[in-house]
C-alpha positions as CSV (number, residue, x, y, z in Angstrom):
1,M,-48.9,125.5,-22.6
2,G,-48.2,129.0,-21.3
3,T,-46.1,129.8,-24.4
4,V,-49.1,130.1,-26.6
5,I,-50.6,132.7,-24.2
6,I,-47.3,134.7,-24.1
7,F,-46.8,134.5,-27.9
8,G,-50.4,135.6,-28.4
9,L,-50.0,138.6,-26.1
10,V,-46.8,139.6,-27.8
11,S,-48.4,139.3,-31.2
12,I,-51.3,141.5,-30.1
13,L,-49.0,144.1,-28.7
14,S,-46.8,144.1,-31.8
15,L,-50.0,144.7,-33.9
16,I,-50.8,147.7,-31.7
17,G,-47.3,149.0,-32.2
18,L,-47.6,148.4,-35.9
19,I,-50.7,150.5,-36.1
20,T,-49.3,153.2,-34.0
21,A,-46.1,153.4,-36.1
22,A,-48.2,153.6,-39.3
23,K,-50.2,156.5,-37.8
24,N,-47.1,158.4,-36.9
25,K,-45.4,157.6,-40.2
26,N,-42.5,155.9,-38.5
27,I,-41.0,153.7,-41.1
28,L,-38.5,151.8,-38.9
29,G,-41.1,151.2,-36.2
30,F,-43.5,150.0,-38.9
31,V,-40.9,147.5,-40.3
32,F,-40.0,146.1,-36.8
33,G,-43.7,145.9,-35.9
34,A,-44.6,144.1,-39.1
35,I,-41.7,141.6,-38.6
36,S,-42.5,141.0,-35.0
37,F,-46.2,140.6,-35.7
38,A,-45.5,138.1,-38.5
39,L,-43.0,136.2,-36.4
40,F,-44.9,135.9,-33.2
41,G,-48.2,135.4,-35.0
42,W,-46.6,132.5,-36.8
43,F,-45.3,131.1,-33.5
44,T,-48.7,131.4,-31.9
45,I,-50.5,129.6,-34.8
46,M,-47.9,126.8,-35.0
47,T,-47.9,126.3,-31.2
48,V,-51.7,126.0,-31.2
49,I,-51.6,123.5,-34.0
50,H,-48.8,121.5,-32.5
51,S,-49.6,121.6,-28.8
52,G,-53.3,122.6,-28.7
53,Y,-55.0,125.4,-26.9
54,P,-54.4,125.6,-23.1
55,T,-57.3,124.4,-21.0
56,F,-56.5,126.2,-17.7
57,T,-57.0,123.2,-15.5
């Protein structure tokens, strides 16, 4: 159940990197940020759907 938390945090951090790369007009950083955001965001959504949200108990 901890994987959904880790995937979610990585997805949020890659979104921040994507926005920063767009502000700095860094094309390669923007591409890697977009790919990692899409990939880890997909992993997060699919893990929540398949395993459910962690309950912290």
